[in-house]
N, C-alpha and C positions, 0 to 999 in steps of 0.2 A: 504493499499499500504506500503510495506516494504522499508525502506531507505537503500541505498547501502552504506557500509563502503568502504572507499577508503584506499589505502596503507598508506596514511598520517595519517588517523585516527587510523589505527592499530599501526603504529610506535609511535604516540602520546600516545596511551594507554599504551604501553610498557614503554616509557619514564616516564610517570606520575606514574608508579608503584614503583618509587624510586629503591632501592637496590634489590627488590624482584626479577626482571627480568633483571638484568644487562647484564648477558651473552647472554641471548636471544635477548635483544635489540641490542647488538653488531652483533649478527649473522643476525638479520633482516635487520639492516642498511646495512651490507656488501652485503646481498642478493639483496636489492633494488638497491644499487649502481652497482652491477654486471649486473642486468637485464636491468637498464637504459643504461649502456654502450653498451650492446649487441643490445637492441631493441629500445631504445629511449624513451620508456614509460613502465610503470609498471601497472600490474593488480593484483588483489587478486589471480587469477587463476595462473598467471605467478609465484607469490611468492610461492604458494603451490607446483607447479610443480618442481620449483627449489630446494625447501627444500626436496622433495621426491627424487629427483635425488641425492642430496648430501647425504642423509640418506642411500640410497642404495649402493652408492659407498664408503662410509666410512667404515674402519675396526677397527677404534678406538671407543671402547665401550663408553668412556666418551663423545667423540664428537657426537656419535649416540644419547646418552640421551639428550644432548643439542638441537641437531637438532630435535629430537622427541618432546621435550618439546615446542620449538619454533613453530613447526608445529601445535600441538595441540591448542596453544594459537591463532595462525592466524585463523585456521579453526573455532575455537570458536567465533571469532570476525567477521567472514565472513558470511553474510546472505545466506540462501539457494536460489538457483535459483527458481524464481517463475514459470518458464515455464517447469519445469520437473515434 
């Protein structure tokens, strides 16, 4: 049985990485705050969808790189759905 990573686990992973993911940690924190304000709770799926929407709407190449990096890290830390 695979253990589910929560958004808190993902954020903690980012924070524990030191300066390596400083910008990505800031983006993830802002994403979690925005989702919490809008929906009251956060899921890994909501984080991924929010980052995808931000990536698609951004025209700033640097911001796109940061969003893409954050998204890759979140997806890498999120276990696959066992029922798919």
